[in-house]
C-alpha positions as CSV (number, residue, x, y, z in Angstrom):
1,A,27.6,19.4,-1.6
2,Q,27.6,18.0,1.8
3,T,24.4,18.8,3.8
4,D,25.2,17.4,7.3
5,A,27.9,18.4,9.8
6,S,30.0,15.3,9.3
7,P,33.6,15.7,8.1
8,P,34.2,15.3,4.4
9,L,36.7,12.4,5.1
10,P,36.6,9.6,7.7
11,A,38.8,10.0,10.7
12,P,42.2,8.2,10.2
13,G,42.2,7.1,13.9
14,R,39.6,6.2,16.5
15,L,37.0,8.3,18.2
16,I,37.2,7.7,22.0
17,D,34.5,8.7,24.5
18,I,36.2,10.6,27.4
19,G,33.0,11.4,29.4
20,G,30.2,12.3,27.1
21,W,32.2,13.7,24.2
22,R,34.6,11.9,21.8
23,L,38.1,12.9,20.9
24,H,40.0,11.7,17.8
25,L,43.2,9.7,18.5
26,N,45.5,8.5,15.7
27,C,48.3,6.2,16.7
28,T,50.8,4.6,14.4
29,G,54.1,2.7,14.7
30,E,55.0,-0.1,17.0
31,T,55.2,0.1,20.8
32,V,58.7,-0.6,22.1
33,A,58.9,-1.4,25.8
34,S,62.1,0.6,26.4
35,Q,60.9,3.7,24.5
36,P,58.3,6.4,25.3
37,T,55.3,7.0,23.1
38,V,55.6,10.2,21.2
39,I,52.5,12.4,21.6
40,L,52.0,15.2,19.1
41,E,50.2,18.4,20.2
42,A,49.2,20.8,17.4
43,G,49.3,24.6,17.5
44,L,46.3,26.9,18.0
45,G,43.6,26.3,15.4
46,D,45.4,23.3,14.1
47,F,44.6,19.6,14.5
48,S,46.1,16.1,13.9
49,V,46.4,16.6,10.1
50,E,49.1,19.2,10.7
51,W,51.4,16.3,11.7
52,S,50.7,14.3,8.5
53,L,54.3,14.6,7.2
54,V,55.9,14.1,10.6
55,Q,53.9,11.2,12.0
56,P,54.8,8.7,9.3
57,R,58.5,9.4,9.7
58,V,58.4,9.1,13.5
59,S,56.3,5.9,13.3
60,A,59.2,4.2,11.5
61,F,61.1,4.0,14.8
62,A,58.6,4.7,17.6
63,R,54.9,4.6,18.6
64,V,53.5,8.1,17.8
65,C,50.0,9.5,18.4
66,S,48.4,12.7,17.2
67,Y,44.9,13.8,18.3
68,D,42.3,16.5,17.8
69,R,41.4,18.7,20.7
70,A,37.7,19.1,21.5
71,G,36.0,21.1,18.8
72,H,38.7,20.6,16.2
73,G,39.2,18.1,13.4
74,W,37.2,14.9,14.0
75,S,36.6,15.5,17.7
76,D,33.3,16.5,19.4
77,V,32.9,19.9,21.1
78,G,33.9,19.7,24.7
79,P,32.9,21.6,27.9
80,N,33.8,25.3,28.5
81,P,35.8,27.0,29.7
82,R,38.7,25.8,27.5
83,T,41.5,26.3,30.0
84,F,44.9,24.6,29.7
85,R,43.8,22.5,32.7
86,Q,40.7,21.3,30.8
87,I,42.5,20.5,27.6
88,V,45.3,18.6,29.4
89,Y,42.8,16.7,31.5
90,E,41.1,15.7,28.2
91,L,44.4,14.6,26.7
92,H,45.3,12.6,29.8
93,T,41.9,10.9,29.8
94,L,42.1,10.2,26.0
95,L,45.4,8.5,26.4
96,E,44.2,6.5,29.3
97,K,41.0,5.4,27.6
98,G,42.8,4.8,24.4
99,A,45.2,2.4,26.1
100,V,48.3,4.5,25.3
101,R,50.5,3.9,28.3
102,P,53.2,6.2,29.6
103,P,55.9,7.2,29.5
104,Y,55.4,9.9,26.9
105,L,57.7,12.1,24.9
106,L,55.5,15.2,24.4
107,V,56.0,17.3,21.3
108,G,54.2,20.7,21.3
109,H,54.0,23.1,18.4
110,S,53.5,26.8,19.3
111,Y,50.3,26.9,21.5
112,G,50.8,23.2,21.9
113,G,54.1,24.0,23.7
114,W,52.1,25.6,26.5
115,L,49.8,22.6,26.7
116,V,52.7,20.0,26.9
117,R,54.3,22.0,29.7
118,Q,51.0,22.1,31.5
119,Y,50.8,18.3,31.0
120,G,54.2,17.9,32.5
121,S,53.3,19.9,35.6
122,M,50.0,18.0,36.1
123,Y,51.3,14.5,35.3
124,P,55.1,14.6,35.8
125,A,55.5,10.8,36.4
126,E,54.1,10.2,32.9
127,V,56.5,12.4,31.0
128,A,59.9,11.2,29.8
129,G,60.7,14.4,27.9
130,M,59.4,17.3,25.8
131,V,60.2,18.8,22.5
132,L,59.0,22.4,21.9
133,V,58.6,23.4,18.2
134,E,58.4,27.1,18.1
135,G,57.1,26.9,21.7
136,G,55.0,29.8,22.8
137,F,56.6,32.7,24.8
138,D,55.8,32.6,28.5
139,D,54.2,36.0,28.7
140,P,53.3,37.1,25.2
141,W,52.1,40.5,24.1
142,R,48.3,40.8,23.5
143,L,46.7,43.5,21.5
144,T,43.8,45.1,23.4
145,P,41.6,48.1,22.8
146,N,44.0,50.0,25.1
147,G,47.1,48.9,23.2
148,L,49.7,46.2,23.7
149,V,49.9,44.5,27.1
150,R,51.5,41.4,28.4
151,A,49.2,38.4,28.9
152,T,49.8,38.4,32.6
153,A,48.3,41.9,32.9
154,L,45.0,40.5,31.7
155,A,44.7,38.1,34.6
156,R,41.6,38.8,36.7
157,S,42.6,37.1,40.0
158,R,39.9,34.5,39.7
159,P,40.7,30.9,40.4
160,I,41.1,28.6,37.4
161,P,38.1,26.2,37.5
162,P,38.6,22.5,37.8
163,A,38.4,20.4,34.7
164,R,34.9,19.3,33.7
165,T,34.8,15.5,33.5
166,K,31.2,15.0,32.2
167,N,28.3,16.7,30.6
168,P,30.0,18.8,27.9
169,L,28.3,22.0,26.8
170,R,26.8,21.8,23.3
171,E,27.0,25.3,21.8
């Protein structure tokens, strides 16, 4: 039985410090100057391992990177709140510090579909294209104590905070 908090298996990629916390980045395949690098964004609660059957196939013809969002897989816990803006800032910083140069072909599964669309709106010059795999609905239903409501009805008219770039919270 394992007694510490370390993962049972070593990370297949690299752990990269993005400002006081480290994210796991796993890139395979060869960089081709005329092709974008494929960036794989997992669904909610998932991490890079979810792409373990896809990544080797794509790496046969392109450079492809999967990663673990903060608090998932091999990555450290990052700062709160975990907004789309925060997560996308972290991915952008990870790619920059990991020397993964744009352009990117972003592939987002489910919740990851929202994240890659946010990435495209924040960093449009870096995105060559997107693939949405069962991409999330734009205004999904949410079950609340008062019944089903659309997600937009839950908005509280507060500004979205800027991304935190250092001093992650350790919960």
